[in-house]
N, C-alpha and C positions, 0 to 999 in steps of 0.2 A: 505493499499499500504505500503512496506517494505523501511523504509528509508537508503538511503546510508550513509556508515560510511563518516562523514565529509572529511577525506583525499580523499575518492572517488569523494565527491561531488566537492573537489575544484579542483582535475583531470579533471572532467569533465568540469565544470565552465572553465578552462583553455584550454581544445582542443575546446569547441564551440565559443572561444575567436581569437584562433587560428585559426579556418575556417572562421569566422567573418572576420579577417584582410585577409585572402588570397582571399577571394570572394571580399571586397573593391579595394585591391590590384591589383586585375584581370581588376575590371571595371576603373582603374587609369591608366592599360597599363603595369602593372608591368607582366613580365612572370616568373613562376616555373614551369621547365622543369626536372620531375625524383626526384623531392625534396618537402619536407614541412616540417614544422614547428612542432614539436614533442618535447614530455618530454623526455629526453634523462636519462641515468643511472646515469652520473658524474657529467652532468654539468646545469642541470636544462634544460629549454627550449633552443632548437636549432634546426639547419636544418638537417633533416635526407633522404636518398635516397630511394625512395621508388620503386626504379626499378636498373636494374644494370647500372651503368653510364661506361662511356670510360674515359680515358685520353684525353682530349681537346673539351670534350663537353660542351656544352654553358647552364648553368645549371640554369641562372637566369637573365634577364634583367631588369635595372630599365629605363626610362625615366628621362630624366632630368627635364622635365616641370614637375614631381611627388617629385621632392626633395627637401628638406627646406634649403634656403643657405641664402648668403649675402644678394641676390638679393632679396627675398622671406618676408624678414622680414617686419612687418606691419610697415609704415611711423606715426602711431600714436605712436609706441615703437621708431623706430630711430630716430626721431624727437627729443627726451626729452632726449636723452642719448648725449654724447661729441661725436665730429669728430673722436676720433683717438679710440673710446671703441672698441674693441677686437671684434671678429667675434663671438669666442667662447660665451662672454657675453651677446651679441646680438642676438644670437641664444636661448640662455638660458631665457634671458627674453621673446623672441617670444614664445618658449615652453610654457612658465610659464603662459601667458596669451589667447597665443591661442593652448591649448594641441589638441594633435590628438584625435577623438573621445573614447572614454572606449572601447566601443567594438574592436577598432583597436590596442590598446594595453594594457592596463588594466594589468591582472596579465602575461603578457608575458615580461614587463620589471623588474628591480628592483626595490622594494620599500626604501624610506629613510631608513628603519631599516635595508635592507640589506647591503648598502653603512656602515650603521654605525658599522654594524659587519664585514667587510669584508675589508674596503679601511682603511689603515693606518691613513690618514687625520682626521677619527673622534676617533682613538684609546686614550688612556688616555695619558699625556706626559709623563709618567713615561716607559709606554708600549713604546713610539716614540724614547725616547731615548736608546733605546736596539735593534733597529733596524740597519745593516750594513749601513758603513756609506754614499755609495752610494746611497741609498734609501733614507737616512735621506737627502743629499743634494737633491734629487728631492723632497721630502716633502716639504722642505722648498723654494722652486721655486712656487710648488702649491698654498703652503701658500699665498706665495705674489701673484701670480697672481690671486688667487680669492679676496683677498684684493681688490687689486685695479678695479678689476670688479664690485665687491661689491658698492667701494665706489663711481663708478660713476652710479650706477645701482641705489642707494638708493635716487640720487638726482633729478631726474627726476621721482621715484616711492616711496615716503618718507613713504607711509603707507604701505608698503607690508613685511613680515613677513621677514627676512634672512633665516630661514630655508626652506624656500617654494621656495625662489630664489637659495639656496645652491641645492637643490634636482634637480631641472631644469638644474642646472649648471652641476651637475656631472652627469647626464643623457647624456646632451652632450658630456661629457671629456670622458664616455666610450662608448659612441654607435658611436660619428663620424666618419665619412671618411674625408680623404684629398681628397681636390676639389681645385684644381689650375685652375683659370680661370684670363682674362685681369682683373677683377675687383678685383681679391682678389691678385693680386701679389705685391701690395703694402704692405700688409701686413706680418710680420714674416709668413716663410714656416710653422711653426708649428700649426698656427692659420686659415692654408686654410683649412677650415672644411665645413660639409657640413651633413646631415642628410638625409637618406637613408631609406624609408618604406620598412621592413621586411626584406632588409640586414642585418638591425643591429641585427638580432636575432641569425646570424652565431658565433659562439665560435670560438676559437682563438686556432690555433696549431703551432707548429716551422713552420712547412711547410703544406700548404694547399691552396686552390683553388687560383690562381689570380684574381686581381679585377683591372681591366681598365674602362677608359670611354674616350670619344669624346666628345667635347663641342657642338657638333651640333646633337649628337644621345642621347648616353645613358651610363649608367654603364653597365658593363657584367662580370658576374663571371662564368670561366671556370675551369673545373672539372683538378685536378692537375695529378690525377691519378686513375685506376679503382676503384671503390666502388662498394660493393654488397648491395643489397637490406637489409632494414635495421639498415646499417651502419652509424654514424655521419659523416656529411660532414662539415670540417672547413673552414676558411679562415685564410691566416695570416696578424697579425696586422702590423710586421715588424719586423726586426731580432732584438729583445729586449731582454737584460739581464734580469735577474728575477728580481733584483731588479727593473727594471724599471715596470715590472709588477705587481710588487707589490705595488710599489706606487702606480701607475694608476688607475687600476685595482682590487686588493686586493687578489692575487692567484700568484701562482709560477706554472712552467714547470717540470716534473718529469725530462725528459731529453732535455735540450734545449741545441742545438749546439750552439746559439748564447749568452748563458753565459759570462758575465765578473765577475771578483770581482775587487773590489778596493783595491788598496794598501795605498791610501790617510793617514791611520791611523799610518803607519809605515815608509813611506819614509819623507813628508814633514819635520817631526821633526827632521830630522836628517840632511838636507840639513841645510848651513849656509848661512847668508847672500847673501854673493858672489855668491853661488852657486845655490842659488834661483835667483838673480840678471841675472846669465848666462844663467840659463834656460829660464826664460821667453824673455829675448832679442831673444832669438829662437823659441819663441811661444810654448812652451812645457813643463810649468810650471803647475801642477795640472792634476787630472783625471790620477793616474798611474793604469793601469788597466793589470790585466792578464786574459787571454781568457781561455775558458773550455778546449782546449787541449792544456794548458800550456804554450803559447806563451807568453811574457810580449809585449805587445805596445813602439811604438819607445819611446815614453815619459818615459816610464819604464828603458828602455835601456839606455836611456840619463842620466836618474839620478842617474842608477848605474854606470855610466862613472864618472860623478861627484864625489859621495862618494868614489869613489876608487882613483880619481886623482885630485880633488881639481877642481875649477874654470877652464874651457877651457879656452884658449889663442888662438891668431890669427895663432900665429908661430908652435903650437903643435897639432892644433885642438883637444884639448883637451885629447890627446891619448898618455900615456906613455908605460912602461915595466909591471907596475900591469892591464893595461888595455886588457885584455886576456878573451876569454871566458870562461876560468875557473875560474879566479879572479871574473868575475860578476857573473859566475854561483855560485859560493861559496857565495856570501854577499846576493843573490837575496834568496837563500835554508836558511841563517840565518834569513832574514827578513818575508820571510813564517814561520819558524818555532815561530817566536815571533808572529804572529798573530794567529798563532793554539794555541798557549796559552792563549791569548785572547780569544779565542772561549770559550774555555772550562769556564771560569768566566761569561761568556756571558751568557752561557746556564746555570748556576747556578742562576745567577743571574731573569734569565727568570721564571723557574722553583719556586723559593723559593719570589717572589715579590708579587705573587697572584693578579696582575695588570691585567686588560683588562679580557677577557673572556676565556674560556677553547681553543675555537675555533681559538681565534688572537693569544693564545701563541704556540698552536700548528703548526698553517701557520710559525710563526716566528722562531721556533726551527727547521723546516722543511729547511726554507731557510739557516739558519747558520750550518745543516749538508749539504747542499749542497755545501757553501762555504768550509767547511772542507775538504770534499772528493776531491776538485778541488786543493785545497792547498795540502792534502798529494800526489795526483798524483802529481804533479807539482815539489815535493820535490824527490820524487823517479825518474822522469824524468831528473831532474839536477842532483841526486848523480849517476847516472848511464853515464852521459856526459864527 
């Protein structure tokens, strides 16, 4: 008998696993209509249309009883963790000790090595330092969240290897869905999570199929547009910038209408203590953003006014003769030009550092290229105004 090449063997094994997963899910009440998990050209495993789909078609239904949530975490696990343990941390612990059957997940989800290659959390510190400022901020929050969850987990399970828990933690981080119930309301909104079997195989697009749920019924996924047979069908994880997608999932979208560029590298250093206090008093200090369509956020506008006019007062509202559209536009343009110059040196540092792997450096350069394109477009818009 002729033996298949290793790559084809792996593909056949993955397809067998996908079929096994679908059969198991059907037995649990999960319904797929017009889609099935398949290997895609660009994103590994994903959901693909197996017939023509119309906008509004319900293509997947997941009964609430099949999901993994706060209420399904084993008591033998939750009883060993603090009462203030996060849902994320609890789900990771439950996934670690009660994993899905290998035939139901296996090759269909990323391995730890995949996360180590793609997600900045695992990159070398020197490469992390070359991330855009917003991605670095998000990474720091992610690191702090994991440290907290790990410190709580290891008290109850001191013999567990951190890498094993870390892997389960990232499976939850990258595959969970938002799940708001009376039980999860006391938790921060970003921690109201649940794991949905099979639904987690959908890849992300800036615009994609809608996901909705009913507390008494099920999650449903509805086609957002017409799809032809063989086309990949995606959901949207939300309107997230590419810095967010890079930090959380390890990828960026080539065309992301929700993209944002942080100006935190160039605005805060120029603000005086009095100006910062004034902005902070209005709840607008930090996160100075520019959108993909060249529009500064309100925080950025307020900071530009402060830089032109000094700290705002009750009497003048922070406005004077300099505070005109042309004045703020010229200032913003100069700040964007300053950031553009920094991108050149950052790109050189990436190419000469040799830090990380070639694919890590490539996605990092891709992200800086996107930021550069937004800045150049924005300067052109400002110069025309």
